C-alpha atoms as an extended CHARMM CRD file, in Angstrom:
* protein
*
       269  EXT
         1         1  MET       CA             -0.6240000000        0.0870000000        0.0210000000  PROA      1               0.0000000000
         2         2  GLY       CA              1.6350000000        3.2010000000       -1.1290000000  PROA      2               0.0000000000
         3         3  LEU       CA              1.6010000000        6.4200000000        0.7280000000  PROA      3               0.0000000000
         4         4  LEU       CA             -1.8150000000        8.1950000000        2.1780000000  PROA      4               0.0000000000
         5         5  VAL       CA             -1.9010000000       12.0140000000        2.8860000000  PROA      5               0.0000000000
         6         6  THR       CA             -5.4450000000       14.3760000000        2.8990000000  PROA      6               0.0000000000
         7         7  VAL       CA             -5.0380000000       17.4870000000        2.5540000000  PROA      7               0.0000000000
         8         8  LEU       CA             -8.0840000000       18.9740000000        4.4500000000  PROA      8               0.0000000000
         9         9  GLY       CA             -8.4730000000       22.8020000000        4.2470000000  PROA      9               0.0000000000
        10        10  THR       CA             -9.8360000000       24.3940000000        7.1890000000  PROA      10              0.0000000000
        11        11  HSD       CA            -11.5890000000       27.5060000000        5.7540000000  PROA      11              0.0000000000
        12        12  ALA       CA            -13.0340000000       28.4640000000        1.4910000000  PROA      12              0.0000000000
        13        13  GLY       CA            -10.2370000000       29.6980000000       -0.4860000000  PROA      13              0.0000000000
        14        14  VAL       CA             -7.2440000000       29.0090000000        1.4950000000  PROA      14              0.0000000000
        15        15  GLY       CA             -5.6550000000       27.2630000000       -0.9300000000  PROA      15              0.0000000000
        16        16  THR       CA             -5.8240000000       23.9510000000       -0.5820000000  PROA      16              0.0000000000
        17        17  THR       CA             -6.7340000000       22.4300000000       -4.4550000000  PROA      17              0.0000000000
        18        18  THR       CA             -2.4540000000       24.6740000000       -5.3110000000  PROA      18              0.0000000000
        19        19  LEU       CA             -1.5270000000       22.7760000000       -2.4150000000  PROA      19              0.0000000000
        20        20  ALA       CA             -3.0960000000       19.7490000000       -3.2200000000  PROA      20              0.0000000000
        21        21  VAL       CA             -2.0390000000       18.9360000000       -6.7780000000  PROA      21              0.0000000000
        22        22  ASN       CA              1.1400000000       21.0070000000       -6.7670000000  PROA      22              0.0000000000
        23        23  LEU       CA              2.0610000000       18.1630000000       -3.7460000000  PROA      23              0.0000000000
        24        24  ALA       CA              0.7710000000       15.9190000000       -5.7210000000  PROA      24              0.0000000000
        25        25  ALA       CA              3.0430000000       16.2980000000       -9.1480000000  PROA      25              0.0000000000
        26        26  ALA       CA              6.3200000000       17.1990000000       -6.2170000000  PROA      26              0.0000000000
        27        27  LEU       CA              5.4890000000       13.6580000000       -4.9380000000  PROA      27              0.0000000000
        28        28  ALA       CA              5.3920000000       12.0520000000       -8.9780000000  PROA      28              0.0000000000
        29        29  HSD       CA              8.7350000000       13.6810000000       -9.3850000000  PROA      29              0.0000000000
        30        30  GLN       CA             10.4110000000       12.4770000000       -6.9500000000  PROA      30              0.0000000000
        31        31  GLY       CA              8.9510000000        9.3580000000       -9.8280000000  PROA      31              0.0000000000
        32        32  SER       CA              9.8970000000        6.6540000000       -6.7520000000  PROA      32              0.0000000000
        33        33  VAL       CA              5.5600000000        4.6540000000       -7.5620000000  PROA      33              0.0000000000
        34        34  PRO       CA              2.9760000000        6.2880000000       -9.4600000000  PROA      34              0.0000000000
        35        35  VAL       CA              0.9530000000        9.4210000000       -7.7650000000  PROA      35              0.0000000000
        36        36  ARG       CA             -2.2570000000        9.3320000000       -7.4280000000  PROA      36              0.0000000000
        37        37  LEU       CA             -5.1170000000       12.9010000000       -6.9850000000  PROA      37              0.0000000000
        38        38  VAL       CA             -7.7870000000       12.2830000000       -5.4670000000  PROA      38              0.0000000000
        39        39  GLU       CA            -10.8650000000       14.9430000000       -5.5350000000  PROA      39              0.0000000000
        40        40  LEU       CA            -13.3230000000       14.3330000000       -2.7080000000  PROA      40              0.0000000000
        41        41  ASP       CA            -15.3200000000       17.3610000000       -2.9080000000  PROA      41              0.0000000000
        42        42  GLU       CA            -18.1190000000       15.9820000000       -6.3170000000  PROA      42              0.0000000000
        43        43  THR       CA            -20.3090000000       18.7050000000       -6.3380000000  PROA      43              0.0000000000
        44        44  LEU       CA            -18.0670000000       21.6080000000       -6.6230000000  PROA      44              0.0000000000
        45        45  GLY       CA            -14.1160000000       20.5080000000       -7.9160000000  PROA      45              0.0000000000
        46        46  HSD       CA            -12.6120000000       22.0310000000      -10.1130000000  PROA      46              0.0000000000
        47        47  ILE       CA             -9.3290000000       20.6610000000      -10.6050000000  PROA      47              0.0000000000
        48        48  ALA       CA            -10.8280000000       19.8850000000      -14.4390000000  PROA      48              0.0000000000
        49        49  ALA       CA            -11.4500000000       22.8350000000      -15.2640000000  PROA      49              0.0000000000
        50        50  ASP       CA             -7.9390000000       24.8430000000      -13.5700000000  PROA      50              0.0000000000
        51        51  LEU       CA             -6.4180000000       22.5750000000      -15.6430000000  PROA      51              0.0000000000
        52        52  GLY       CA             -7.9520000000       22.7000000000      -18.0890000000  PROA      52              0.0000000000
        53        53  VAL       CA             -8.3090000000       18.9570000000      -18.6870000000  PROA      53              0.0000000000
        54        54  VAL       CA            -11.3510000000       16.4850000000      -19.4920000000  PROA      54              0.0000000000
        55        55  PRO       CA            -11.7740000000       14.3990000000      -17.0920000000  PROA      55              0.0000000000
        56        56  VAL       CA            -12.0370000000       10.6200000000      -18.2860000000  PROA      56              0.0000000000
        57        57  GLY       CA            -14.1360000000        9.4470000000      -15.7170000000  PROA      57              0.0000000000
        58        58  ALA       CA            -15.7430000000       11.3330000000      -12.7550000000  PROA      58              0.0000000000
        59        59  VAL       CA            -14.7580000000        9.9940000000       -9.1310000000  PROA      59              0.0000000000
        60        60  THR       CA            -17.9450000000        9.0560000000       -7.9300000000  PROA      60              0.0000000000
        61        61  ASP       CA            -18.0160000000        6.3800000000      -10.7190000000  PROA      61              0.0000000000
        62        62  ALA       CA            -15.3280000000        5.0620000000       -9.6140000000  PROA      62              0.0000000000
        63        63  ALA       CA            -15.9520000000        4.8490000000       -5.7400000000  PROA      63              0.0000000000
        64        64  THR       CA            -18.9320000000        3.4740000000       -7.4890000000  PROA      64              0.0000000000
        65        65  LEU       CA            -17.0590000000        0.7600000000       -9.3500000000  PROA      65              0.0000000000
        66        66  ALA       CA            -14.4320000000        0.3310000000       -5.7950000000  PROA      66              0.0000000000
        67        67  ALA       CA            -17.4250000000       -0.4520000000       -4.1990000000  PROA      67              0.0000000000
        68        68  GLY       CA            -18.5780000000       -3.0780000000       -5.4170000000  PROA      68              0.0000000000
        69        69  PRO       CA            -21.0740000000       -6.1100000000       -3.9750000000  PROA      69              0.0000000000
        70        70  ARG       CA            -20.7940000000       -7.0870000000       -0.8420000000  PROA      70              0.0000000000
        71        71  GLY       CA            -18.3420000000       -8.9470000000       -0.0030000000  PROA      71              0.0000000000
        72        72  ARG       CA            -16.4440000000       -8.8640000000       -2.4770000000  PROA      72              0.0000000000
        73        73  THR       CA            -12.0520000000       -9.5840000000       -2.4730000000  PROA      73              0.0000000000
        74        74  ALA       CA            -10.6530000000       -8.8320000000       -6.2150000000  PROA      74              0.0000000000
        75        75  ALA       CA             -8.9690000000       -6.1980000000       -6.9890000000  PROA      75              0.0000000000
        76        76  VAL       CA            -10.5660000000       -3.8650000000       -8.8560000000  PROA      76              0.0000000000
        77        77  ASP       CA             -8.4790000000       -2.1940000000      -11.8840000000  PROA      77              0.0000000000
        78        78  LEU       CA             -9.6590000000        1.8280000000      -12.0400000000  PROA      78              0.0000000000
        79        79  THR       CA             -6.9510000000        2.9370000000      -14.7130000000  PROA      79              0.0000000000
        80        80  ALA       CA            -10.4460000000        3.4830000000      -17.4910000000  PROA      80              0.0000000000
        81        81  LEU       CA            -11.0560000000        6.3820000000      -14.8060000000  PROA      81              0.0000000000
        82        82  MET       CA             -8.0350000000        7.7400000000      -14.3330000000  PROA      82              0.0000000000
        83        83  THR       CA             -7.3050000000       11.4770000000      -16.1380000000  PROA      83              0.0000000000
        84        84  PRO       CA             -3.5390000000       11.9630000000      -16.9440000000  PROA      84              0.0000000000
        85        85  LEU       CA             -2.3500000000       15.2420000000      -15.2740000000  PROA      85              0.0000000000
        86        86  ALA       CA              1.7560000000       14.5890000000      -15.1650000000  PROA      86              0.0000000000
        87        87  PRO       CA              4.2810000000       12.5700000000      -16.2300000000  PROA      87              0.0000000000
        88        88  GLY       CA              3.8400000000        9.7070000000      -12.9870000000  PROA      88              0.0000000000
        89        89  LEU       CA              0.4880000000       11.6170000000      -11.7720000000  PROA      89              0.0000000000
        90        90  VAL       CA             -3.3610000000       10.3520000000      -12.4850000000  PROA      90              0.0000000000
        91        91  GLY       CA             -6.4080000000       11.7620000000      -10.8250000000  PROA      91              0.0000000000
        92        92  LEU       CA             -9.8760000000       11.1760000000      -10.2870000000  PROA      92              0.0000000000
        93        93  LEU       CA            -11.8730000000       14.1770000000      -11.1550000000  PROA      93              0.0000000000
        94        94  ALA       CA            -14.6360000000       15.3300000000       -9.8050000000  PROA      94              0.0000000000
        95        95  PRO       CA            -17.9820000000       15.1230000000      -12.5130000000  PROA      95              0.0000000000
        96        96  PRO       CA            -17.9060000000       18.1570000000      -15.0380000000  PROA      96              0.0000000000
        97        97  PRO       CA            -21.0250000000       20.8480000000      -13.5120000000  PROA      97              0.0000000000
        98        98  ALA       CA            -24.2120000000       19.2270000000      -14.9200000000  PROA      98              0.0000000000
        99        99  PRO       CA            -28.0530000000       19.9080000000      -15.6190000000  PROA      99              0.0000000000
       100       100  VAL       CA            -29.7910000000       18.8320000000      -12.5900000000  PROA      100             0.0000000000
       101       101  ASP       CA            -31.9820000000       16.0210000000      -13.4650000000  PROA      101             0.0000000000
       102       102  PRO       CA            -34.6530000000       15.4560000000      -10.6280000000  PROA      102             0.0000000000
       103       103  GLY       CA            -35.6540000000       11.6490000000      -12.2690000000  PROA      103             0.0000000000
       104       104  SER       CA            -32.1470000000       11.3640000000      -12.6060000000  PROA      104             0.0000000000
       105       105  PRO       CA            -29.7130000000       12.1240000000       -8.7270000000  PROA      105             0.0000000000
       106       106  ARG       CA            -26.2580000000       12.6980000000       -8.6400000000  PROA      106             0.0000000000
       107       107  LEU       CA            -24.3470000000        9.9750000000       -7.0900000000  PROA      107             0.0000000000
       108       108  ARG       CA            -22.5920000000       11.0170000000       -3.3240000000  PROA      108             0.0000000000
       109       109  LEU       CA            -19.5600000000        9.9120000000       -2.0210000000  PROA      109             0.0000000000
       110       110  GLY       CA            -20.2800000000        8.0500000000        1.3140000000  PROA      110             0.0000000000
       111       111  ALA       CA            -18.0760000000        6.0810000000        3.6160000000  PROA      111             0.0000000000
       112       112  ALA       CA            -17.6880000000        2.8420000000        2.0500000000  PROA      112             0.0000000000
       113       113  ALA       CA            -17.1360000000        3.8150000000       -0.8510000000  PROA      113             0.0000000000
       114       114  THR       CA            -14.8090000000        6.1160000000       -0.4390000000  PROA      114             0.0000000000
       115       115  GLY       CA            -12.7920000000        3.6420000000        2.1680000000  PROA      115             0.0000000000
       116       116  ARG       CA            -12.8920000000        0.3780000000       -0.9190000000  PROA      116             0.0000000000
       117       117  LEU       CA            -11.9240000000        3.4710000000       -3.5140000000  PROA      117             0.0000000000
       118       118  LEU       CA             -9.1040000000        5.1210000000       -1.0740000000  PROA      118             0.0000000000
       119       119  GLU       CA             -7.8890000000        1.7210000000       -0.6480000000  PROA      119             0.0000000000
       120       120  ALA       CA             -7.8160000000        0.7700000000       -4.3970000000  PROA      120             0.0000000000
       121       121  VAL       CA             -6.2290000000        3.7310000000       -5.8560000000  PROA      121             0.0000000000
       122       122  ARG       CA             -3.0350000000        3.3630000000       -3.3280000000  PROA      122             0.0000000000
       123       123  THR       CA             -2.4340000000       -0.1340000000       -4.0660000000  PROA      123             0.0000000000
       124       124  ASP       CA              1.1710000000        0.6830000000       -5.8200000000  PROA      124             0.0000000000
       125       125  ALA       CA              0.7650000000        4.1170000000       -5.7510000000  PROA      125             0.0000000000
       126       126  ASP       CA              1.0270000000        7.0940000000       -3.8980000000  PROA      126             0.0000000000
       127       127  VAL       CA             -2.2360000000        8.8860000000       -3.1230000000  PROA      127             0.0000000000
       128       128  VAL       CA             -2.7920000000       12.4520000000       -2.5200000000  PROA      128             0.0000000000
       129       129  ALA       CA             -6.5160000000       13.1930000000       -1.7670000000  PROA      129             0.0000000000
       130       130  ASP       CA             -8.2530000000       17.3380000000       -1.9950000000  PROA      130             0.0000000000
       131       131  ALA       CA            -10.9270000000       16.6970000000        0.6640000000  PROA      131             0.0000000000
       132       132  PRO       CA            -13.0570000000       20.5840000000        0.8840000000  PROA      132             0.0000000000
       133       133  ALA       CA            -13.3570000000       22.3750000000        3.8730000000  PROA      133             0.0000000000
       134       134  ALA       CA            -16.3720000000       19.4880000000        5.7700000000  PROA      134             0.0000000000
       135       135  PHE       CA            -16.5260000000       17.1380000000        7.9840000000  PROA      135             0.0000000000
       136       136  ASP       CA            -17.9070000000       15.2950000000        5.7730000000  PROA      136             0.0000000000
       137       137  ASP       CA            -18.5940000000       11.2010000000        5.5430000000  PROA      137             0.0000000000
       138       138  ALA       CA            -15.9320000000       10.8000000000        2.7200000000  PROA      138             0.0000000000
       139       139  VAL       CA            -13.6700000000       13.3680000000        4.3570000000  PROA      139             0.0000000000
       140       140  VAL       CA            -13.8360000000       11.5740000000        7.3480000000  PROA      140             0.0000000000
       141       141  THR       CA            -12.7310000000        8.5230000000        5.7570000000  PROA      141             0.0000000000
       142       142  ALA       CA            -10.2580000000        9.4160000000        4.4590000000  PROA      142             0.0000000000
       143       143  LEU       CA             -8.6540000000       11.3290000000        7.4310000000  PROA      143             0.0000000000
       144       144  ALA       CA             -8.8850000000        8.2580000000        9.4000000000  PROA      144             0.0000000000
       145       145  MET       CA             -6.6250000000        6.2770000000        6.2350000000  PROA      145             0.0000000000
       146       146  SER       CA             -4.2030000000        9.1720000000        6.1270000000  PROA      146             0.0000000000
       147       147  ASP       CA             -0.4440000000        8.5290000000        6.4820000000  PROA      147             0.0000000000
       148       148  ARG       CA             -0.2510000000       11.9400000000        6.3000000000  PROA      148             0.0000000000
       149       149  VAL       CA             -3.0520000000       15.2290000000        6.7020000000  PROA      149             0.0000000000
       150       150  VAL       CA             -1.7710000000       17.8850000000        5.7700000000  PROA      150             0.0000000000
       151       151  VAL       CA             -3.9720000000       21.4990000000        6.9200000000  PROA      151             0.0000000000
       152       152  VAL       CA             -3.7780000000       24.5960000000        4.6650000000  PROA      152             0.0000000000
       153       153  THR       CA             -5.1590000000       27.8670000000        6.2320000000  PROA      153             0.0000000000
       154       154  SER       CA             -4.7890000000       31.3320000000        6.6250000000  PROA      154             0.0000000000
       155       155  PRO       CA             -3.8090000000       34.0170000000        8.6840000000  PROA      155             0.0000000000
       156       156  GLU       CA             -7.0270000000       36.0910000000        8.5580000000  PROA      156             0.0000000000
       157       157  GLY       CA             -9.2580000000       35.6910000000       11.4170000000  PROA      157             0.0000000000
       158       158  PRO       CA            -12.3170000000       33.9140000000        9.7360000000  PROA      158             0.0000000000
       159       159  ALA       CA             -9.2320000000       30.9880000000        8.7990000000  PROA      159             0.0000000000
       160       160  VAL       CA             -7.2590000000       31.1020000000       12.0280000000  PROA      160             0.0000000000
       161       161  GLU       CA            -11.2550000000       30.1220000000       14.0640000000  PROA      161             0.0000000000
       162       162  ALA       CA            -11.5240000000       27.5470000000       11.7970000000  PROA      162             0.0000000000
       163       163  LEU       CA             -8.5770000000       26.3060000000       12.0370000000  PROA      163             0.0000000000
       164       164  ARG       CA             -8.8490000000       25.6740000000       15.6100000000  PROA      164             0.0000000000
       165       165  LEU       CA            -12.2690000000       23.6980000000       14.6370000000  PROA      165             0.0000000000
       166       166  THR       CA            -10.3110000000       21.9290000000       12.7160000000  PROA      166             0.0000000000
       167       167  LEU       CA             -6.6640000000       20.8750000000       15.0460000000  PROA      167             0.0000000000
       168       168  GLU       CA             -9.9030000000       20.0870000000       18.0950000000  PROA      168             0.0000000000
       169       169  SER       CA            -11.9490000000       17.4030000000       15.1050000000  PROA      169             0.0000000000
       170       170  LEU       CA             -8.8940000000       16.1160000000       14.3320000000  PROA      170             0.0000000000
       171       171  GLU       CA             -7.4430000000       15.7790000000       18.0490000000  PROA      171             0.0000000000
       172       172  LEU       CA            -10.8500000000       13.8200000000       18.4150000000  PROA      172             0.0000000000
       173       173  MET       CA            -10.5840000000       11.2810000000       15.4500000000  PROA      173             0.0000000000
       174       174  GLY       CA             -7.5290000000        9.7710000000       16.7720000000  PROA      174             0.0000000000
       175       175  VAL       CA             -5.4550000000       11.7360000000       14.8500000000  PROA      175             0.0000000000
       176       176  PRO       CA             -1.9530000000       11.8970000000       16.4350000000  PROA      176             0.0000000000
       177       177  ALA       CA             -0.2960000000       15.6150000000       16.1200000000  PROA      177             0.0000000000
       178       178  GLU       CA              2.6850000000       13.9310000000       14.8650000000  PROA      178             0.0000000000
       179       179  ARG       CA              0.5380000000       12.9810000000       11.1130000000  PROA      179             0.0000000000
       180       180  ILE       CA             -0.1860000000       16.2880000000       10.7680000000  PROA      180             0.0000000000
       181       181  CYS       CA              1.1800000000       19.3470000000        8.5700000000  PROA      181             0.0000000000
       182       182  LEU       CA              0.3160000000       22.8570000000        8.9710000000  PROA      182             0.0000000000
       183       183  VAL       CA              0.5920000000       25.0450000000        5.8200000000  PROA      183             0.0000000000
       184       184  VAL       CA             -0.3270000000       28.9520000000        6.4930000000  PROA      184             0.0000000000
       185       185  ASN       CA             -0.9760000000       30.0570000000        3.0160000000  PROA      185             0.0000000000
       186       186  HSD       CA             -1.7970000000       33.6560000000        2.2520000000  PROA      186             0.0000000000
       187       187  VAL       CA              1.2950000000       35.1450000000        4.6760000000  PROA      187             0.0000000000
       188       188  GLY       CA              1.6400000000       39.2210000000        4.7460000000  PROA      188             0.0000000000
       189       189  GLY       CA             -1.3450000000       39.9360000000        2.0980000000  PROA      189             0.0000000000
       190       190  PRO       CA             -4.1500000000       42.7840000000        3.0900000000  PROA      190             0.0000000000
       191       191  ALA       CA             -6.3170000000       40.2840000000        4.8230000000  PROA      191             0.0000000000
       192       192  SER       CA             -3.3700000000       38.6820000000        7.4390000000  PROA      192             0.0000000000
       193       193  MET       CA             -4.1310000000       40.3860000000       11.2260000000  PROA      193             0.0000000000
       194       194  ALA       CA             -1.5980000000       42.6810000000       12.3100000000  PROA      194             0.0000000000
       195       195  GLY       CA              2.2140000000       41.2690000000       13.0670000000  PROA      195             0.0000000000
       196       196  SER       CA              3.6590000000       37.7600000000       10.2730000000  PROA      196             0.0000000000
       197       197  GLY       CA              0.5400000000       35.4490000000        9.9350000000  PROA      197             0.0000000000
       198       198  LEU       CA              2.0650000000       33.2180000000       12.3810000000  PROA      198             0.0000000000
       199       199  ALA       CA              2.3460000000       34.8130000000       15.5370000000  PROA      199             0.0000000000
       200       200  GLU       CA             -1.2210000000       34.7670000000       16.1270000000  PROA      200             0.0000000000
       201       201  VAL       CA             -2.3510000000       30.8180000000       14.2930000000  PROA      201             0.0000000000
       202       202  GLU       CA             -2.8590000000       30.6360000000       18.1310000000  PROA      202             0.0000000000
       203       203  PRO       CA             -4.7940000000       27.6610000000       17.3330000000  PROA      203             0.0000000000
       204       204  ALA       CA             -1.7760000000       25.8320000000       16.5160000000  PROA      204             0.0000000000
       205       205  GLN       CA              0.5270000000       26.3660000000       19.4600000000  PROA      205             0.0000000000
       206       206  GLU       CA             -2.4430000000       25.3870000000       21.7040000000  PROA      206             0.0000000000
       207       207  HSD       CA             -2.0440000000       22.1940000000       20.1830000000  PROA      207             0.0000000000
       208       208  GLY       CA              1.9230000000       21.8550000000       20.2920000000  PROA      208             0.0000000000
       209       209  LEU       CA              1.7530000000       21.6700000000       16.3270000000  PROA      209             0.0000000000
       210       210  PRO       CA              4.7490000000       23.5290000000       14.2680000000  PROA      210             0.0000000000
       211       211  VAL       CA              4.0860000000       24.9710000000       11.5000000000  PROA      211             0.0000000000
       212       212  THR       CA              5.4950000000       22.6550000000        8.6280000000  PROA      212             0.0000000000
       213       213  ALA       CA              5.6740000000       26.0480000000        5.6070000000  PROA      213             0.0000000000
       214       214  THR       CA              4.6870000000       29.2810000000        4.9150000000  PROA      214             0.0000000000
       215       215  ILE       CA              3.6970000000       30.4540000000        1.3470000000  PROA      215             0.0000000000
       216       216  PRO       CA              2.9900000000       34.7540000000        0.8090000000  PROA      216             0.0000000000
       217       217  ASP       CA              1.0820000000       36.9920000000       -0.5510000000  PROA      217             0.0000000000
       218       218  CYS       CA              2.7820000000       36.1550000000       -4.7020000000  PROA      218             0.0000000000
       219       219  PRO       CA              1.2270000000       37.9240000000       -7.3350000000  PROA      219             0.0000000000
       220       220  ASP       CA              1.6650000000       35.8760000000      -10.0670000000  PROA      220             0.0000000000
       221       221  LEU       CA             -0.5210000000       33.1690000000       -8.1880000000  PROA      221             0.0000000000
       222       222  GLU       CA             -3.3040000000       35.8980000000       -8.4430000000  PROA      222             0.0000000000
       223       223  GLY       CA             -6.7400000000       36.3430000000      -10.9640000000  PROA      223             0.0000000000
       224       224  GLY       CA             -8.0920000000       32.7840000000      -11.2890000000  PROA      224             0.0000000000
       225       225  THR       CA             -4.6650000000       31.0640000000      -12.4100000000  PROA      225             0.0000000000
       226       226  VAL       CA             -4.7650000000       28.7210000000       -9.0060000000  PROA      226             0.0000000000
       227       227  LEU       CA             -2.7860000000       25.7450000000      -10.9390000000  PROA      227             0.0000000000
       228       228  VAL       CA              0.6820000000       26.5100000000      -12.2360000000  PROA      228             0.0000000000
       229       229  ALA       CA              4.7370000000       25.9160000000      -12.4660000000  PROA      229             0.0000000000
       230       230  PRO       CA              7.0320000000       28.7050000000      -10.9210000000  PROA      230             0.0000000000
       231       231  ARG       CA              9.5660000000       28.6610000000      -13.3740000000  PROA      231             0.0000000000
       232       232  ASP       CA             12.4510000000       29.7970000000      -10.0550000000  PROA      232             0.0000000000
       233       233  ALA       CA             13.3790000000       27.1990000000       -8.4520000000  PROA      233             0.0000000000
       234       234  GLY       CA             12.8770000000       29.4960000000       -4.7820000000  PROA      234             0.0000000000
       235       235  HSD       CA              9.6980000000       31.1350000000       -6.1050000000  PROA      235             0.0000000000
       236       236  PRO       CA              8.0180000000       30.7670000000       -1.8040000000  PROA      236             0.0000000000
       237       237  LEU       CA              5.3920000000       28.6030000000       -3.4530000000  PROA      237             0.0000000000
       238       238  THR       CA              8.0890000000       26.3980000000       -4.5870000000  PROA      238             0.0000000000
       239       239  LEU       CA              9.7570000000       26.2260000000       -2.3180000000  PROA      239             0.0000000000
       240       240  ALA       CA              7.1330000000       25.7440000000        0.1140000000  PROA      240             0.0000000000
       241       241  VAL       CA              5.7610000000       22.3230000000       -1.6480000000  PROA      241             0.0000000000
       242       242  ARG       CA              9.1490000000       20.3320000000       -1.7530000000  PROA      242             0.0000000000
       243       243  GLN       CA              8.7900000000       21.3290000000        2.3790000000  PROA      243             0.0000000000
       244       244  VAL       CA              5.5540000000       19.6260000000        2.4040000000  PROA      244             0.0000000000
       245       245  ALA       CA              6.7500000000       16.5940000000        0.6180000000  PROA      245             0.0000000000
       246       246  ARG       CA              9.7650000000       16.7400000000        2.7940000000  PROA      246             0.0000000000
       247       247  SER       CA              7.6870000000       16.2050000000        5.6510000000  PROA      247             0.0000000000
       248       248  VAL       CA              5.0380000000       13.7010000000        4.0020000000  PROA      248             0.0000000000
       249       249  ARG       CA              8.5430000000       11.7010000000        3.4230000000  PROA      249             0.0000000000
       250       250  THR       CA              9.9160000000       11.6030000000        6.6880000000  PROA      250             0.0000000000
       251       251  PRO       CA              8.6250000000       10.8920000000       10.3070000000  PROA      251             0.0000000000
       252       252  ASP       CA              9.5950000000       14.2180000000       11.9280000000  PROA      252             0.0000000000
       253       253  GLY       CA              9.4740000000       16.5870000000        8.0880000000  PROA      253             0.0000000000
       254       254  ALA       CA             13.6170000000       17.2770000000        8.8440000000  PROA      254             0.0000000000
       255       255  PRO       CA             14.8600000000       18.3760000000        5.7720000000  PROA      255             0.0000000000
       256       256  ALA       CA             16.7120000000       15.6410000000        2.5140000000  PROA      256             0.0000000000
       257       257  ASP       CA             18.1440000000       16.6830000000       -0.3340000000  PROA      257             0.0000000000
       258       258  GLY       CA             16.1120000000       15.9030000000       -3.7340000000  PROA      258             0.0000000000
       259       259  PRO       CA             15.3010000000       17.3230000000       -6.8170000000  PROA      259             0.0000000000
       260       260  VAL       CA             14.0440000000       20.9060000000       -8.2030000000  PROA      260             0.0000000000
       261       261  VAL       CA             10.1240000000       20.2780000000       -7.7440000000  PROA      261             0.0000000000
       262       262  ARG       CA              8.4050000000       21.3210000000      -11.3980000000  PROA      262             0.0000000000
       263       263  LEU       CA              4.7450000000       21.4800000000      -10.2320000000  PROA      263             0.0000000000
       264       264  LEU       CA              1.9100000000       21.3790000000      -12.8470000000  PROA      264             0.0000000000
       265       265  ARG       CA              1.7810000000       24.8670000000      -15.3760000000  PROA      265             0.0000000000
       266       266  ARG       CA             -1.8560000000       25.6660000000      -15.2580000000  PROA      266             0.0000000000
       267       267  ARG       CA             -3.3220000000       24.0520000000      -19.0220000000  PROA      267             0.0000000000
       268       268  PRO       CA             -4.1470000000       26.8790000000      -22.0970000000  PROA      268             0.0000000000
       269       269  ARG       CA             -8.2930000000       26.7140000000      -22.7850000000  PROA      269             0.0000000000
C-alpha cells in the first residue's frame, strides 16, 4: 500500500486545491512510485477546469465501481477512469457540472465507497486526496485512513477560528499530532492580521503543532490562475511544496536533499 496524504482546508479559499495538486506533482516528480490525485469534492470540485482537462472518468463512478458488491475480494482496476495530469500523475476528478435532472440523482461519495476507493487507488501508488473544508463522510473516511494530513489555513480571522475547530476535530478523531503538517497560506496579505501572520495562529500553538511551511501572497498566482509552474526554483510556492513533500515522506519532516520540483502548469483553454 502506498502513502495516503489528505490535504484539508480549514476554510474555503485558503488554497487547499492549489497545494494538493502541486504536492501530488512534486511527489510524482520524485519518480519512486506513481501518484494518484483524488478529488473528494464531487459537487464543487474544480481541478479539471483549473487545469483545462476533460476528466476521463468521474471520482463518483470510480467509488461506485470500487465499492462493488458486499464480500467482494477481487482487486478493482480503475485505470480506465483516471485522467492523465503529468508524468507519473493521474487523477480521479469530480464530474463536470451538469444540468440538474430530477429523474437522475447525482452520485455522492459515502463512507464505505470512499474507503474502498482509497484502498484500491493506493495499491502500488501514493495518493493525495484533495478534501473540501467539511467533515462529511468521505472526508472523515479519508482522514481516518491517512498516513499524513496536511492542514491548510491562512492568517485571516475566519480561517484561524476554523483552524481551531479543525484541529479539535482531528484530535477527537484520534489523529496524532505527528501525522499533521500545517501550511499557512497568504501570509502578509492585506487581509492578514497584524504581524507576520504566524504568531497569531494560536490554535496551532495550543495543540503544540509547528508550522511546516508558509506561503506569502504571490501576485503572479492571482487572477484565477490556481495551478501554475513557477520556473524559478526559489519561488515561494515551489519552496513550500518541496518542504511539505519532505515532511510527508519523513516522520519528523526533516529536510532532505532532492531534485527541484517542477509543478503543474495551468493548461490554456
